[in-house]
C-alpha positions in Angstrom: 200.1 201.9 -38.1 199.3 199.1 -35.7 202.5 197.9 -33.9 203.3 195.3 -31.3 203.4 195.9 -27.6 207.1 195.5 -27.8 207.4 198.5 -30.1 205.1 200.6 -27.9 207.2 199.6 -24.9 210.3 200.8 -26.6 208.7 204.0 -27.4 207.4 204.6 -23.9 210.8 203.9 -22.3 209.1 202.9 -19.0 210.6 199.5 -18.5 214.4 199.1 -18.1 216.1 198.3 -21.3 217.4 194.9 -20.1 213.9 193.9 -19.1 212.6 195.0 -22.5 215.1 192.6 -24.1 214.0 189.7 -21.9 210.3 190.4 -22.8 210.9 190.9 -26.5 210.1 187.2 -27.5 206.7 187.5 -25.8 205.8 191.1 -26.4 206.6 191.3 -30.1 203.9 188.7 -30.8 201.1 190.7 -29.1 199.3 193.2 -31.3 196.7 195.3 -29.5 193.1 195.2 -30.9 191.5 198.4 -32.1 189.8 200.4 -29.3 187.3 203.3 -28.8 188.5 206.9 -29.2 186.2 209.8 -28.2 188.3 212.9 -28.4 186.0 214.9 -26.0 186.8 212.6 -23.1 190.6 212.8 -23.1 193.1 215.6 -23.6 193.5 217.0 -27.1 197.2 216.2 -27.0 196.4 212.5 -27.3 195.1 212.7 -30.9 198.4 211.8 -32.5 198.6 208.6 -30.5 195.1 207.5 -31.4 196.1 205.4 -34.5 194.4 202.1 -33.8 190.7 202.9 -33.3 187.3 201.6 -34.1 184.9 203.5 -36.3 181.1 203.8 -36.5 178.4 204.5 -33.9 178.8 203.8 -30.2 176.5 200.9 -30.6 178.7 199.5 -33.4 181.8 200.0 -31.3 180.2 198.2 -28.3 179.3 195.3 -30.5 182.9 195.1 -31.7 184.2 195.1 -28.2 181.8 192.3 -27.3 182.9 190.3 -30.4 186.6 190.8 -29.4 185.9 189.5 -25.9 184.2 186.4 -27.3 186.9 185.9 -29.9 189.7 186.2 -27.3 187.9 183.8 -24.9 187.4 181.2 -27.7 190.9 181.4 -29.2 192.5 181.1 -25.8 190.1 178.4 -24.7 189.3 180.3 -21.5 186.6 179.7 -18.9 186.5 183.2 -17.7 187.6 186.7 -18.9 188.2 189.7 -16.7 188.4 193.1 -18.4 190.8 195.6 -16.8 190.7 199.2 -17.8 194.2 200.8 -17.7 193.7 203.5 -20.4 193.9 207.2 -20.1 192.0 209.1 -17.4 188.8 210.5 -18.9 186.9 213.6 -17.8 183.9 213.0 -15.6 180.7 212.3 -17.6 177.4 214.0 -16.9 174.8 212.0 -14.9 171.2 213.0 -15.7 167.8 211.4 -16.1 167.2 210.1 -19.6 170.9 209.6 -20.2 172.4 207.1 -17.8 170.6 206.8 -14.4 169.1 203.4 -15.3 170.3 200.5 -17.3 167.5 201.0 -19.9 168.5 204.7 -20.3 172.2 203.8 -20.7 171.6 201.1 -23.3 169.3 203.5 -25.2 171.9 206.3 -25.0 174.5 204.0 -26.5 172.1 202.9 -29.2 171.3 206.5 -30.0 175.0 207.4 -30.1 174.8 209.9 -27.3 178.0 212.0 -27.0 178.0 211.9 -23.2 178.6 208.2 -23.0 182.3 207.6 -22.3 184.6 204.9 -23.9 185.2 203.4 -20.4 181.5 203.1 -19.8 181.0 201.4 -23.2 183.7 198.9 -22.3 182.0 198.3 -18.9 178.6 197.7 -20.6 180.1 195.4 -23.2 181.9 193.4 -20.4 178.8 193.1 -18.3 176.7 191.9 -21.3 179.3 189.3 -22.0 179.3 188.2 -18.3 182.8 189.4 -17.7 184.0 191.1 -14.5 185.1 194.7 -15.2 187.8 196.5 -13.2 188.2 200.2 -13.6 191.8 201.4 -13.0 191.3 205.1 -13.7 189.6 207.8 -11.6 186.8 208.9 -13.9 183.1 208.1 -13.1 182.8 205.0 -15.4 180.2 203.4 -13.1 177.3 205.7 -13.7 174.1 204.5 -12.1 173.0 202.7 -15.3 176.2 200.6 -15.3 175.6 199.6 -11.6 172.0 198.7 -12.3 173.0 196.7 -15.4 175.7 194.8 -13.5 173.2 193.9 -10.7 170.6 192.8 -13.3 173.2 190.5 -15.1 174.9 189.3 -11.9 178.3 190.6 -13.0 181.0 192.0 -10.8 182.4 195.5 -11.3 185.0 197.2 -9.2 187.5 200.0 -9.0 187.8 203.8 -9.3 191.6 204.2 -9.8 194.5 202.0 -9.0 195.9 204.5 -6.4 199.1 202.6 -6.7 201.6 205.6 -6.4 201.5 208.6 -4.2 197.8 208.3 -3.5 198.4 204.9 -1.8 201.3 206.4 0.2 199.2 209.3 1.2 196.3 207.0 2.3 198.6 205.1 4.6 200.3 208.2 6.0 197.1 210.2 6.7 195.5 207.2 8.2 198.5 206.8 10.6 198.5 210.4 11.5 194.7 210.7 12.2 194.8 207.4 14.1 197.6 208.8 16.3 195.6 211.9 17.1 197.6 214.2 14.8 195.4 216.4 12.7 196.6 217.1 9.1 195.3 220.5 8.0 197.0 220.8 4.6 198.2 218.3 2.1 200.2 219.2 -1.0 200.9 216.6 -3.7 203.4 216.8 -6.5 202.9 214.2 -9.3 206.1 213.8 -11.2 204.4 211.7 -13.9 206.4 210.1 -16.6 205.3 208.8 -20.0 201.9 209.8 -21.3 199.9 209.9 -18.1 201.2 213.4 -17.1 200.6 214.7 -20.6 197.0 213.6 -20.6 196.5 215.0 -17.1 197.8 218.4 -18.2 194.3 219.0 -19.5 192.0 220.6 -16.8 189.0 218.3 -17.2 191.1 215.1 -17.0 193.1 216.4 -14.1 189.9 217.1 -12.3 189.0 213.4 -12.4 192.4 212.6 -10.7 191.9 215.5 -8.2 188.5 214.1 -7.1 190.0 210.6 -6.7 192.7 211.9 -4.5 190.5 214.1 -2.3 188.1 211.2 -1.7 190.9 209.3 0.1 191.3 212.3 2.5 187.5 212.6 3.0 187.3 209.0 4.2 190.0 209.8 6.8 188.2 213.0 8.0 184.9 211.1 8.3 186.5 208.4 10.4 187.5 210.8 13.2 184.8 213.1 14.5 187.0 214.2 17.4 189.8 215.7 15.4 187.5 217.0 12.7 184.5 217.9 14.9 183.9 221.1 12.8 183.7 219.0 9.6 186.4 221.0 7.9 188.6 219.0 5.6 192.3 219.5 5.1 193.3 221.8 2.3 194.3 219.7 -0.6 196.5 220.9 -3.4 197.6 218.6 -6.3 200.2 219.7 -8.9 201.0 217.5 -11.9 204.4 217.9 -13.4 205.2 215.6 -16.4 
């Protein structure tokens, strides 16, 4: 059953109870709209939570998302809408000619209900077609080449490949400091003590791989910035363990 954001907040137990009480008058009035659920892109253990979903083809679902954006903008009397993706980490999508390497291919793939088009990419395309900036807060490859080309064609901003707001941000700062000080990290071990549903979703190998790539990219940038410390081009050994 569709419930308010207040009820989902109580179930999640992320916010402090006293803060939940203060937010109740505002949160209990907000009911989330139905969204896109493609089981192949997130962990199988998420199925029980997917109880407010759109039905139909991917083209139909994209049309519904576009209608929701227009409806929200009109009802709230807004000049601009920015779409922010904060949903579960998806597995990486394939990138191949005929599927998503151009805007035309991607739009055709959505129209043909191709399985390899992810929910986050559908949201991105819907946002671009509605002229809305789209910010991706998860580490999957939402911005396949076709999305980038479409955004350029429509003159719409897209940004983001993970919030990196937790230990990844801390690691970025720390590694940058060490490398800048001439100290060469050779091994980095990360332990994600993830609460709520994030850790549960990342317990699936394909979704975890998206997060692992995102974390390793941060280290790659640091290595490439200092050819003296890393003259041999060898990167630090990176090990990431998720513990819910």
